[in-house]
C-alpha positions in Angstrom: 3.0 16.6 -4.1 3.9 17.9 -0.6 7.4 17.7 0.9 9.1 19.0 4.0 12.9 19.2 4.4 13.9 17.2 7.5 17.6 17.3 8.2 18.6 17.8 4.6 16.1 15.2 3.0 12.8 16.2 1.3 10.2 14.0 3.2 7.0 13.2 1.1 3.8 13.5 3.3 0.1 13.5 2.8 -3.2 13.9 4.6 -5.9 11.5 4.2 -9.3 12.8 5.2 -11.7 15.1 3.3 -10.9 15.3 -0.5 -8.1 17.8 -1.2 -7.3 17.9 2.3 -3.8 19.7 2.9 -3.9 20.3 6.6 -5.4 19.0 9.6 -9.1 19.5 10.2 -8.9 19.4 13.9 -9.7 15.8 14.6 -7.2 13.7 16.5 -4.0 13.0 14.3 -2.9 9.4 13.5 0.5 9.0 12.1 1.3 6.0 9.9 4.8 4.5 9.7 5.6 2.1 6.9 8.0 -0.8 7.1 11.3 -1.6 5.4 11.6 -0.8 1.7 7.8 0.4 1.8 6.0 3.7 1.4 2.9 5.5 2.5 1.0 3.9 -0.5 0.1 0.5 1.4 -1.3 2.4 4.3 -3.8 4.4 2.4 -6.8 2.1 2.5 -6.5 1.7 6.3 -6.2 5.6 6.7 -9.2 6.1 4.6 -11.2 3.7 6.7 -10.2 5.8 9.7 -10.5 9.1 8.4 -13.9 9.9 10.0 -12.3 9.7 13.3 -8.9 10.9 12.6 -6.8 13.2 10.4 -4.5 10.5 9.0 -0.9 11.6 8.4 1.2 9.5 5.9 4.8 10.0 5.1 7.7 8.2 3.4 10.7 7.7 5.8 14.1 9.0 4.6 15.3 7.1 1.7 12.3 5.1 1.0 9.2 5.8 -1.2 9.5 9.4 -2.5 11.7 10.7 0.3 14.9 10.1 -1.6 18.3 11.1 -0.4 19.8 14.1 -2.5 22.6 13.2 -4.9 25.5 13.3 -4.3 24.6 12.6 -0.8 25.7 15.6 1.5 28.1 14.7 4.3 25.6 16.1 6.9 23.0 13.6 5.6 25.4 10.6 5.5 26.5 11.3 9.1 22.9 10.7 10.4 23.6 7.0 9.8 20.8 4.5 9.5 20.0 3.7 13.3 16.3 3.3 13.7 16.5 6.0 16.5 17.4 8.4 13.8 14.3 7.8 12.0 12.3 8.4 15.3 14.0 11.7 15.6 13.1 12.5 11.9 9.5 12.1 12.9 9.7 14.4 15.8 11.1 17.0 13.5 8.4 16.3 11.0 5.6 16.7 13.7 7.3 19.9 14.7 7.4 21.3 11.2 3.6 20.6 10.9 3.0 22.0 14.2 1.7 18.7 15.9 2.1 18.1 19.5 0.6 14.9 20.3 -0.5 12.1 18.1 -1.6 8.5 17.7 0.9 6.2 16.0 0.1 3.1 13.8 3.3 1.5 12.4 4.2 -1.6 10.6 7.1 -4.1 10.7 10.5 -2.2 10.9 8.4 0.9 11.2 7.0 -0.5 14.5 10.4 -0.5 15.9 10.9 3.1 15.0 7.5 3.7 16.7 8.6 1.9 19.9 11.7 4.1 20.0 9.7 7.3 19.3 7.2 6.3 22.0 10.0 6.0 24.6 12.0 9.0 23.5 8.9 11.3 23.2 6.2 9.7 25.4 4.6 13.1 25.9 3.8 13.2 22.3 1.9 9.9 21.9 -1.8 9.2 22.9 -1.8 5.3 21.9 0.2 3.3 19.7 -0.7 0.4 17.3 2.2 -1.8 16.2 1.6 -4.3 13.2 3.9 -7.3 12.8 6.4 -6.4 15.2 8.3 -8.1 18.1 11.5 -9.1 19.8 13.9 -11.7 18.6 17.0 -13.4 20.0 20.5 -12.8 18.5 22.0 -15.7 16.5 25.2 -14.9 15.1 25.3 -17.3 12.2 21.7 -16.7 11.0 22.2 -12.9 11.2 25.4 -13.2 9.2 23.8 -15.1 6.5 20.8 -12.6 6.5 23.2 -9.8 6.0 25.0 -11.7 3.3 22.0 -12.4 1.1 20.5 -8.9 2.0 23.5 -7.3 0.2 22.7 -9.0 -3.1 18.9 -8.4 -2.7 19.3 -4.6 -2.2 22.1 -4.6 -4.9 20.2 -6.4 -7.7 17.2 -4.3 -8.2 17.0 -3.5 -11.9 14.1 -1.4 -13.1 13.0 -4.0 -15.7 12.2 -6.5 -13.0 8.9 -4.9 -12.5 8.0 -5.8 -16.4 8.3 -9.5 -15.8 4.9 -11.0 -15.8 3.6 -12.1 -12.3 6.9 -11.1 -10.7 4.9 -8.9 -8.4 3.0 -12.1 -7.1 6.1 -14.1 -6.5 7.8 -11.1 -4.9 4.8 -10.9 -2.3 4.2 -14.5 -1.8 6.4 -15.0 1.2 4.7 -11.9 2.9 1.1 -13.2 2.5 -1.2 -15.8 3.6 -4.2 -14.3 1.6 -3.7 -13.0 -1.9 -3.9 -9.2 -2.6 -5.0 -7.5 -5.8 -2.2 -7.2 -8.6 -2.3 -3.3 -8.2 -1.4 -3.6 -4.6 1.3 -6.2 -5.3 2.9 -4.0 -8.1 3.0 -0.9 -5.7 4.9 -3.0 -3.1 7.5 -4.2 -5.8 8.0 -0.5 -7.0 8.5 0.7 -3.6 11.2 -1.9 -3.1 12.7 -1.0 -6.4 12.9 2.6 -5.7 14.3 2.5 -2.2 17.7 4.2 -2.0 20.4 1.6 -1.6 22.4 3.2 1.2 19.2 3.3 3.4 17.8 0.0 2.3 21.0 -1.8 3.3 21.9 0.5 6.2 18.5 -0.4 7.9 19.0 -4.1 7.3 22.2 -4.1 9.5 20.5 -1.8 12.2 17.1 -3.5 12.4 18.4 -7.0 12.4 21.5 -6.8 14.6 22.9 -7.9 18.0 22.3 -4.3 19.2 18.6 -4.5 18.3 18.2 -7.9 19.8 19.7 -6.6 23.1 18.0 -3.3 23.2 14.4 -3.7 21.8 13.3 -6.1 24.7 14.4 -3.2 27.0 12.5 -0.7 25.0 9.3 -2.6 25.0 9.6 -3.2 28.7 9.9 0.7 29.1 6.9 1.6 27.1 4.4 3.6 29.1 1.8 4.6 26.4 -1.2 2.2 25.8 -0.1 -0.1 23.0 -1.7 -2.8 20.7 0.5 -5.1 19.1 -1.2 -6.9 16.2 0.5 -10.0 14.8 -0.5 -12.1 11.7 -1.0 -15.9 12.5 1.0 -17.0 9.5 3.7 -14.3 9.4 7.0 -15.8 8.3 8.9 -12.3 8.5 8.1 -11.5 12.1 6.2 -14.6 13.5 3.4 -14.0 15.9 5.5 -15.6 18.7 7.9 -12.7 18.6 5.1 -10.4 19.1 3.9 -12.4 21.9 7.3 -12.4 23.5 7.3 -8.5 23.1 4.0 -8.0 24.9 4.8 -10.3 27.7 7.8 -7.9 28.7 5.3 -5.2 29.4 1.7 -6.7 30.2 0.6 -3.3 31.8 0.9 -1.2 28.7 1.3 -3.7 25.8 -1.5 -6.0 24.7 -1.1 -8.5 22.0 -3.7 -9.9 19.3 -3.1 -12.4 16.5 -5.4 -12.0 13.4 -6.1 -15.5 12.2 -5.4 -16.5 8.6 -3.2 -13.6 7.8 0.6 -13.1 7.5 2.8 -10.0 7.3 0.0 -7.6 6.0 -3.1 -8.3 8.3 -4.5 -4.7 7.6 -4.5 -5.7 3.9 -5.4 -9.4 4.1 -8.3 -9.0 6.6 -9.1 -5.3 6.8 -12.6 -5.7 8.6 -11.0 -7.7 11.4 -7.8 -5.4 11.8 -9.9 -2.3 11.8 -12.4 -3.7 14.4 -9.5 -4.5 16.7 -7.9 -1.1 16.2 -11.2 0.9 16.9 -11.9 -1.4 19.9 -8.5 -0.7 21.3 -9.2 3.1 20.6 -12.5 3.0 22.3 -14.2 4.6 19.2 -16.9 4.0 16.8 -16.9 1.8 13.8 -14.6 2.4 10.8 -15.7 3.4 7.4 -15.0 0.2 5.3 -13.9 0.9 1.8 -12.8 -1.4 -1.0 -9.4 -3.0 -0.5 
């Protein structure tokens, strides 16, 4: 498996395109960014569908998926912190290491916030951006404190035997979905959640859902100067479509919003055909290659 060391952490990455592809083929590059406690795995079917038009780069963010923090954690790595801007800087260094100057972005959930920060910090490096299930929210002190309180227990209690309980993967994914996904996909989500490094999983909860994020992300959306498509799921309980609508309204010149009916937090998996059609229309390109999802 290919890894690149970025600021003291080995980052897993892979190219989706021709069988056995290890380097870009010369097509435009689309980089996929996963959400909280996820990994590259749930983007693979989308990347395969877009591989005729793009060299698709998938990677696991620091502390998630296969990009584990070294143990014991070096001081330099710990000092990076878990601000979403630090993950945007990680991406810039990853692109540098791969010799990539300008890319398309496709990011999901918390990864969408990382992408917004990347777009604003490095606008010269982005052709267009797609944000899936992202938005802006208002700060609510009591609600945020409760969320952080319960998140500590959720992140702390992740025994490996949890994955062996029958049907637990379906229960785990129930709040995220409107349409069911195959068991193999559900299990991959659960496995990614269980393997995420504790420090990063908890640290990003505090930075992504915070007063600072609630105050700064609306400004970040307002400052976007790269054509951006924000896709929401109609029944998303994690980041409701209204929050995506609010974000797009802050920057109608560069951000357009679309709601995919009868989907929730994973529209690219729940209704791949509609999702891919929207993406390709936004990019002004031909039809995607539909694969089995």
